[in-house]
C-alpha positions in Angstrom: 23.4 126.9 110.5 22.7 123.7 112.3 25.1 123.0 115.1 25.5 119.7 116.8 24.6 119.5 120.5 27.4 121.1 122.5 27.4 120.6 126.2 28.2 123.4 128.7 26.9 126.5 126.8 27.2 129.9 128.4 25.0 132.9 127.6 26.1 136.3 128.9 24.5 139.8 128.6 25.1 143.4 129.8 28.8 142.8 130.0 31.4 145.6 129.8 34.4 143.2 129.9 35.2 139.5 129.6 37.9 139.6 132.2 35.7 137.6 134.6 36.4 134.6 132.5 40.1 134.7 133.5 39.3 133.3 137.0 36.1 131.3 136.2 38.0 128.1 135.5 35.7 127.2 132.5 38.2 124.8 131.0 35.4 122.6 129.6 33.3 125.4 128.1 32.6 124.8 124.5 30.0 127.4 123.5 30.0 131.0 124.5 27.3 133.5 123.4 27.9 137.1 124.3 25.7 139.1 121.9 25.0 142.8 122.1 27.3 143.7 125.0 29.3 146.8 125.9 32.8 145.4 125.7 34.9 146.4 122.7 38.3 144.8 123.2 39.0 141.0 123.6 42.4 140.2 125.0 44.5 137.1 124.4 44.5 135.9 128.1 40.7 135.8 128.0 40.5 133.5 125.0 43.3 131.3 126.3 41.3 130.7 129.5 38.8 128.8 127.4 40.9 126.0 125.9 37.9 123.8 125.0 35.9 126.6 123.2 34.6 125.5 119.8 31.8 128.1 119.1 31.8 131.8 119.9 28.9 134.2 119.1 29.7 137.9 119.5 27.2 139.5 117.1 25.9 143.0 117.9 29.0 144.1 119.8 30.9 147.3 119.2 34.6 146.7 118.4 37.5 149.0 118.8 39.6 148.9 115.6 43.1 149.5 116.9 46.1 147.5 118.0 44.3 146.5 121.1 42.3 144.0 119.1 45.1 143.0 116.8 45.6 139.6 118.5 41.8 138.9 118.5 41.6 139.7 114.8 44.4 137.3 113.9 42.9 134.6 116.2 39.5 134.8 114.5 41.1 134.3 111.1 43.6 131.5 112.0 41.9 129.5 114.8 41.2 126.0 113.6 39.4 125.0 116.8 36.9 127.8 117.4 34.3 129.0 115.0 33.4 132.6 115.4 29.8 133.2 114.3 29.3 135.9 111.6 32.8 137.3 112.2 33.0 138.8 108.7 30.2 141.2 109.6 31.8 142.5 112.8 32.0 146.3 112.5 34.2 148.9 114.0 32.6 151.5 116.3 35.8 153.2 117.5 37.7 155.3 116.5 35.2 157.5 114.7 37.1 157.7 111.5 36.8 153.9 111.1 33.2 153.6 112.3 31.3 151.1 110.1 34.4 149.5 108.7 34.6 145.7 108.8 36.8 144.5 111.7 38.5 141.8 109.6 39.5 144.4 107.0 41.7 146.2 109.5 45.4 146.1 108.6 47.2 145.2 111.8 50.7 144.6 110.3 51.9 147.9 111.9 50.9 146.5 115.3 53.3 143.7 115.3 57.1 144.0 115.8 59.3 142.2 113.3 62.0 141.1 115.7 64.3 139.9 112.9 64.0 143.3 111.1 64.7 145.2 114.3 67.7 143.0 115.0 69.0 143.6 111.5 68.6 147.4 111.8 70.2 147.4 115.2 73.1 145.4 114.1 73.6 147.5 111.0 73.5 150.7 113.0 76.0 149.3 115.6 78.4 148.3 112.8 78.1 151.8 111.2 78.7 153.5 114.6 81.8 151.3 115.2 83.2 152.0 111.8 82.5 155.8 112.2 84.2 155.8 115.6 87.2 153.8 114.3 87.5 156.1 111.3 87.3 159.2 113.5 89.8 157.9 116.0 92.3 157.0 113.3 92.0 159.9 110.9 90.4 162.8 112.8 91.4 162.3 116.4 93.7 165.3 116.5 91.3 167.5 114.6 88.7 166.8 117.3 91.2 167.4 120.1 92.3 170.6 118.5 88.6 171.8 118.1 88.0 170.9 121.7 90.9 173.0 123.0 90.0 175.9 120.7 86.5 175.8 122.2 88.0 175.9 125.7 90.2 178.8 124.7 87.2 180.6 123.1 85.1 180.1 126.3 87.9 181.4 128.4 88.4 184.4 126.2 84.7 185.2 126.3 84.5 184.9 130.0 87.6 187.1 130.6 87.4 189.5 127.7 86.7 192.4 130.0 89.6 191.7 132.4 92.7 193.6 131.2 95.0 192.7 134.1 97.7 190.0 133.5 99.4 188.5 136.5 102.4 187.5 134.2 104.3 189.2 131.5 104.9 185.9 129.6 104.0 182.3 129.8 107.0 180.1 128.7 106.0 177.0 126.7 108.8 174.5 126.4 109.6 170.8 126.3 111.1 169.2 129.4 114.2 168.3 127.5 114.9 172.0 127.0 114.3 172.9 130.7 118.1 173.3 131.3 118.2 176.2 128.8 115.0 177.8 130.2 116.2 177.6 133.8 119.8 178.3 133.1 119.6 181.0 130.4 116.1 182.4 129.9 114.9 182.6 133.5 117.9 184.4 135.0 118.0 186.9 132.1 114.3 187.8 131.9 113.3 187.6 135.6 116.5 188.4 137.5 118.1 190.9 135.2 115.2 192.4 133.3 112.5 192.0 135.9 109.8 190.3 133.9 107.3 188.0 135.6 107.3 184.6 133.9 104.8 181.8 134.2 106.4 178.3 134.2 104.8 174.9 134.3 106.6 173.4 137.3 106.5 176.5 139.4 103.2 178.3 138.7 100.7 175.7 137.6 98.0 175.1 140.2 98.2 171.6 141.7 95.0 169.5 141.3 93.7 171.6 138.4 93.3 169.8 135.0 96.4 170.4 132.8 94.5 172.1 130.0 92.8 174.5 132.4 96.3 175.4 133.7 97.6 175.9 130.2 94.6 178.1 129.2 94.8 180.1 132.4 98.6 180.6 131.9 98.2 181.8 128.3 95.3 184.1 128.9 96.8 185.3 132.2 100.0 186.5 130.5 100.6 189.4 128.1 102.7 187.2 125.9 103.5 183.6 125.2 107.1 182.5 124.6 107.3 179.2 122.7 110.8 177.7 123.0 110.9 175.6 119.8 113.2 172.6 119.3 112.8 169.1 117.7 111.6 167.8 121.0 109.1 170.6 121.3 107.6 169.8 117.8 107.3 166.1 118.8 105.6 166.8 122.1 101.8 166.4 122.4 101.4 168.9 125.2 103.6 171.5 123.6 101.5 171.2 120.5 98.4 171.9 122.5 100.0 174.9 124.2 100.9 176.5 120.9 97.5 175.7 119.5 95.7 177.6 122.3 98.2 180.4 122.0 97.6 180.6 118.2 93.9 180.8 118.8 94.4 183.7 121.1 96.6 185.4 118.5 94.1 184.9 115.6 91.1 185.7 117.8 92.3 188.8 119.5 94.4 190.0 116.5 97.1 191.1 119.0 100.9 190.5 119.0 100.9 188.0 121.9 103.2 185.2 120.6 107.0 185.1 120.5 108.8 182.1 119.0 112.3 181.3 120.1 114.2 178.6 118.1 116.9 176.8 120.1 117.9 174.8 117.0 117.9 175.4 113.2 115.0 173.4 111.9 114.8 173.0 108.1 111.6 174.1 106.5 110.9 170.6 105.2 110.8 169.3 108.7 108.2 171.9 109.5 105.9 170.8 106.7 103.8 168.6 109.0 103.3 171.6 111.3 101.4 173.8 108.9 100.3 176.1 111.7 103.9 176.6 112.8 104.8 177.5 109.2 102.1 180.1 109.0 103.2 181.6 112.3 106.7 181.9 111.0 105.5 183.8 108.0 103.9 186.5 110.0 105.0 186.4 113.6 107.9 187.3 115.9 110.7 184.8 116.2 114.3 184.7 117.5 117.0 182.1 116.8 119.3 181.2 119.7 121.6 179.1 117.5 122.3 182.2 115.5 122.9 184.4 118.6 125.9 182.5 119.9 128.3 185.2 118.7 126.0 188.0 119.8 124.0 186.8 122.8 123.5 190.4 124.1 121.7 191.3 120.9 119.4 188.3 121.3 118.4 189.3 124.8 117.9 192.9 123.8 115.6 191.8 120.9 113.7 189.5 123.3 113.3 192.4 125.7 111.9 194.6 122.9 109.5 191.9 121.9 108.2 191.7 125.5 107.9 195.4 125.8 106.0 195.9 122.5 102.4 196.8 122.9 99.7 194.2 122.0 97.9 196.4 119.5 98.7 196.2 115.8 100.8 199.4 116.0 103.5 197.5 117.8 103.9 194.9 115.0 106.5 196.8 113.0 109.1 196.5 115.8 108.4 192.8 116.3 108.6 192.0 112.6 112.1 193.3 112.5 113.3 191.0 115.3 113.9 187.9 113.1 116.4 187.6 110.2 114.7 184.9 108.3 113.1 181.6 109.1 115.5 179.3 111.0 117.0 176.7 108.7 115.6 178.4 105.5 117.9 179.8 102.8 117.3 183.5 101.9 116.2 182.6 98.4 113.4 180.2 99.7 
């Protein structure tokens, strides 16, 4: 090939790197000959430091065929100013599995990042996450909350399964609107007259401790749990959580630890959304205060028997005889 006379040529040998060109200020250099040297990677800043270069001779060099030379490979193919001598015969020397392969045959598409594609994937993932979170919050929020509290109860039960002592005979779960009945009727009878040790929210919960830890400690720290059921109780979020934890203990330990006291007659259709409550009514101890108006002494006697009953399955027969049918349900239902 006959080249026209090009001023300012540069011939270099025994080089391990071309980085010296970065600070050489060779802005007028037009010809660079670097045959049979030891460098294997040519970086973008090096070539950009030679803005006037029109001819480059790199024959006899060993090139590394990886993403480190991706920019140089693209530059050799697309540069309209600089002619690279015999570029199509440049061979790979590293890595060994590519040794002897032509440098310009190397596929470097995997070395470049498609910003548009990355943005598309990121946006799509973000939209899917937002939709999943919205769906979960709207439709599965209480299922997740319920699972979380069951996990807390399970961990508590596992931690304290060998501890048989209970500081309380019963934890009383009730709604604040029914507090007048609990303090005026239940507490005097069970604590003052019958001598039971009761655990109440306002009196026995530990200040500063998370509410769910207090609830879990109260339920597992008591032999029994008395749930005072009313319309307000069924509508209360915290009461629902209390009976959920108590139900988990009941089903997990297979012991008679739950007593349901209905302050009001609640029709079965109104209990339909509370499927867990309906299942408990089918198999568990319950008492009806509204039906005990004519015979209150019998009500308190049955409640005393329920509290005295052992927690093992042998005590279930006594408990199952306490109720006279589901409150609000006709005998033929």
